[in-house]
C-alpha positions as CSV (number, residue, x, y, z in Angstrom):
1,X,-121.4,-23.9,26.6
2,X,-118.6,-26.4,27.1
3,X,-115.0,-25.1,27.8
4,X,-113.6,-26.5,24.5
5,X,-116.5,-24.9,22.6
6,X,-115.8,-21.6,24.3
7,X,-112.1,-21.9,23.6
8,X,-112.7,-22.4,19.9
9,X,-115.2,-19.6,19.9
10,X,-112.7,-17.2,21.6
11,X,-110.0,-18.1,19.1
12,X,-112.5,-17.6,16.2
13,X,-113.1,-14.1,17.7
14,X,-109.3,-13.4,17.3
15,X,-108.5,-13.8,21.0
16,X,-105.4,-15.5,22.2
17,X,-105.2,-17.4,25.5
18,X,-102.1,-18.2,27.5
19,X,-101.2,-19.4,30.9
20,X,-98.7,-17.5,33.0
21,X,-98.0,-18.7,36.6
22,X,-101.5,-20.3,36.9
23,X,-103.2,-17.2,35.6
24,X,-105.3,-17.1,32.5
25,X,-104.3,-14.4,30.0
26,X,-106.7,-13.4,27.2
27,X,-105.4,-11.0,24.6
28,X,-106.1,-8.4,23.3
29,X,-108.2,-7.2,26.2
30,X,-109.9,-4.5,24.2
31,X,-111.8,-7.2,22.2
32,X,-113.3,-8.9,25.3
33,X,-117.0,-8.0,25.7
34,X,-118.7,-8.2,29.1
35,X,-120.6,-11.4,28.1
36,X,-117.3,-13.0,27.0
37,X,-115.6,-11.9,30.2
38,X,-118.3,-13.6,32.3
39,X,-118.1,-16.8,30.3
40,X,-114.3,-16.8,30.7
41,X,-114.6,-16.4,34.5
42,X,-117.2,-19.2,34.6
43,X,-115.0,-21.6,32.7
44,X,-111.6,-20.4,33.8
45,X,-110.5,-23.7,35.5
46,X,-111.5,-25.8,32.5
47,X,-109.9,-23.3,30.1
48,X,-106.7,-23.4,32.1
49,X,-106.7,-27.3,31.8
50,X,-107.2,-27.1,28.1
51,X,-104.4,-24.6,27.3
52,X,-101.9,-25.5,30.0
53,X,-99.0,-27.5,28.4
54,X,-99.4,-31.2,29.3
55,X,-96.4,-32.9,30.9
56,X,-94.6,-35.2,28.5
57,X,-93.6,-38.8,29.3
58,X,-89.9,-39.8,29.3
59,X,-90.5,-41.6,26.0
60,X,-92.0,-38.5,24.4
61,X,-89.1,-36.3,25.7
62,X,-86.6,-38.8,24.3
63,X,-88.4,-38.8,20.9
64,X,-88.6,-35.0,20.8
65,X,-84.9,-34.7,21.6
66,X,-84.0,-36.6,18.4
67,X,-85.7,-33.7,16.5
68,X,-82.7,-31.6,17.5
69,X,-79.9,-34.1,16.7
70,X,-78.7,-35.4,13.3
71,X,-80.2,-37.0,11.3
72,X,-83.5,-36.0,13.0
73,X,-86.7,-37.8,13.7
74,X,-88.9,-39.7,11.2
75,X,-92.1,-37.8,10.4
76,X,-94.2,-40.8,11.3
77,X,-92.6,-41.1,14.8
78,X,-93.1,-37.4,15.5
79,X,-96.8,-37.6,14.4
80,X,-97.3,-40.5,16.8
81,X,-95.5,-38.6,19.7
82,X,-97.3,-35.3,19.7
83,X,-100.3,-34.9,21.8
84,X,-102.2,-32.0,20.2
85,X,-105.0,-30.1,22.0
86,X,-108.5,-31.3,21.0
87,X,-110.2,-29.1,18.4
88,X,-106.9,-28.1,16.7
89,X,-105.1,-29.4,13.6
90,X,-101.9,-31.0,15.1
91,X,-101.9,-28.4,17.8
92,X,-101.5,-25.5,15.4
93,X,-103.2,-22.2,16.1
94,X,-106.3,-21.3,14.0
95,X,-104.6,-18.3,12.5
96,X,-101.2,-19.1,11.0
97,X,-98.2,-17.0,12.2
98,X,-96.1,-17.7,9.1
99,X,-96.1,-14.9,6.6
100,X,-97.6,-15.8,3.2
101,X,-94.3,-15.3,1.3
102,X,-92.5,-17.5,3.8
103,X,-95.2,-20.1,3.5
104,X,-95.0,-20.0,-0.3
105,X,-91.2,-20.3,-0.2
106,X,-91.6,-23.3,2.2
107,X,-94.2,-25.2,0.1
108,X,-92.4,-24.6,-3.2
109,X,-89.1,-25.8,-1.7
110,X,-90.7,-28.8,-0.1
111,X,-92.5,-29.8,-3.3
112,X,-89.2,-29.7,-5.2
113,X,-87.5,-31.8,-2.5
114,X,-90.3,-34.3,-2.5
115,X,-90.3,-34.6,-6.3
116,X,-86.5,-35.0,-6.5
117,X,-86.2,-37.1,-3.3
118,X,-83.7,-34.4,-2.1
119,X,-82.7,-32.4,0.9
120,X,-84.7,-29.3,1.9
121,X,-83.6,-26.6,4.4
122,X,-86.0,-23.9,5.6
123,X,-84.8,-21.0,7.6
124,X,-87.7,-19.8,9.9
125,X,-88.0,-16.2,10.9
126,X,-89.5,-16.9,14.4
127,X,-89.9,-19.8,16.8
128,X,-93.6,-19.9,16.1
129,X,-93.0,-20.2,12.4
130,X,-90.4,-22.9,13.0
131,X,-93.0,-24.9,15.1
132,X,-95.7,-24.3,12.5
133,X,-93.5,-25.4,9.5
134,X,-92.2,-28.5,11.5
135,X,-95.8,-29.7,12.2
136,X,-96.8,-28.9,8.6
137,X,-93.8,-30.8,7.2
138,X,-94.6,-33.7,9.5
139,X,-98.1,-34.0,8.0
140,X,-96.9,-33.6,4.4
141,X,-93.7,-35.7,4.0
142,X,-93.7,-39.5,3.8
143,X,-93.4,-41.1,7.3
144,X,-89.9,-42.4,6.7
145,X,-88.4,-38.9,5.9
146,X,-86.6,-37.2,8.8
147,X,-87.0,-33.8,10.3
148,X,-84.3,-32.0,12.2
149,X,-84.1,-28.6,13.9
150,X,-80.8,-26.6,14.2
151,X,-81.6,-23.3,15.8
152,X,-83.9,-21.6,13.3
153,X,-83.2,-24.1,10.5
154,X,-85.6,-26.9,9.7
155,X,-83.9,-29.7,7.8
156,X,-86.0,-32.2,5.9
157,X,-84.2,-35.3,4.6
158,X,-85.4,-38.3,2.5
159,X,-84.4,-41.7,3.9
160,X,-81.3,-42.2,1.7
161,X,-79.8,-38.9,2.8
162,X,-80.7,-39.5,6.4
163,X,-78.9,-42.9,6.2
164,X,-75.8,-41.2,4.8
165,X,-75.9,-38.7,7.7
166,X,-76.2,-41.6,10.2
167,X,-73.2,-43.4,8.6
168,X,-71.1,-40.2,8.6
169,X,-71.9,-39.8,12.3
170,X,-70.9,-43.4,13.1
171,X,-67.6,-42.9,11.2
172,X,-66.9,-39.6,13.0
173,X,-67.7,-41.3,16.3
174,X,-65.4,-44.2,15.6
175,X,-62.6,-41.8,14.4
176,X,-63.0,-39.6,17.5
177,X,-63.0,-42.7,19.8
178,X,-59.9,-44.0,18.2
179,X,-58.2,-40.6,18.4
180,X,-59.1,-40.4,22.2
181,X,-57.7,-43.9,22.7
182,X,-54.4,-43.0,21.1
183,X,-54.2,-39.8,23.1
184,X,-54.9,-41.7,26.3
185,X,-52.2,-44.3,25.5
186,X,-49.6,-41.6,24.8
187,X,-50.4,-39.8,28.0
188,X,-50.1,-43.0,30.0
189,X,-46.8,-43.8,28.3
190,X,-45.4,-40.4,29.1
191,X,-46.5,-40.8,32.8
192,X,-44.8,-44.2,33.0
193,X,-41.7,-42.8,31.4
194,X,-41.5,-39.8,33.8
195,X,-42.1,-42.2,36.8
196,X,-39.1,-44.2,35.8
197,X,-36.8,-41.2,35.2
198,X,-34.1,-40.6,37.7
199,X,-32.6,-37.4,39.0
200,X,-29.0,-36.7,39.8
201,X,-28.1,-34.7,42.8
202,X,-24.6,-33.5,43.7
């Protein structure tokens, strides 16, 4: 049995695998049979390679960072950047972590936003749900829509709204820049004035 086949089999059995300080953790331990235990020991090195997070390139990190800043990242760019584990759907676990009522709320809201070319905000209840819904949205929305994460909020924008956000950010940046320039000028004027002031002594 290959390590990837074993990993998929373990996940199908309801076991979760994780890496902690180069140690392989398999949970819940009560579900591990002796046969499974020996297979895990035999393929431990390869299993660790499969589930250990892979280091990202500088370009990938730069792309992922834009997910956390307005107006977000285009769905198509995010799709090209992720490097999901083989045998998974976009890196998602086999068993969804999102509760059915949250998933229904997400899909209904997203459908409405897609139909109306409007903004959609989804408040996730956990980090795992946020990741799951981000990856799901990435696969469902058109590639020029943007995704942004603010804490537990996933913001999905059509291109027109994303462009408006970009323009607002540029205007704000220009306004802040001009304000700083004026403040710096005033400070330097005060300094020059105080340098030229004279004091009288008796």
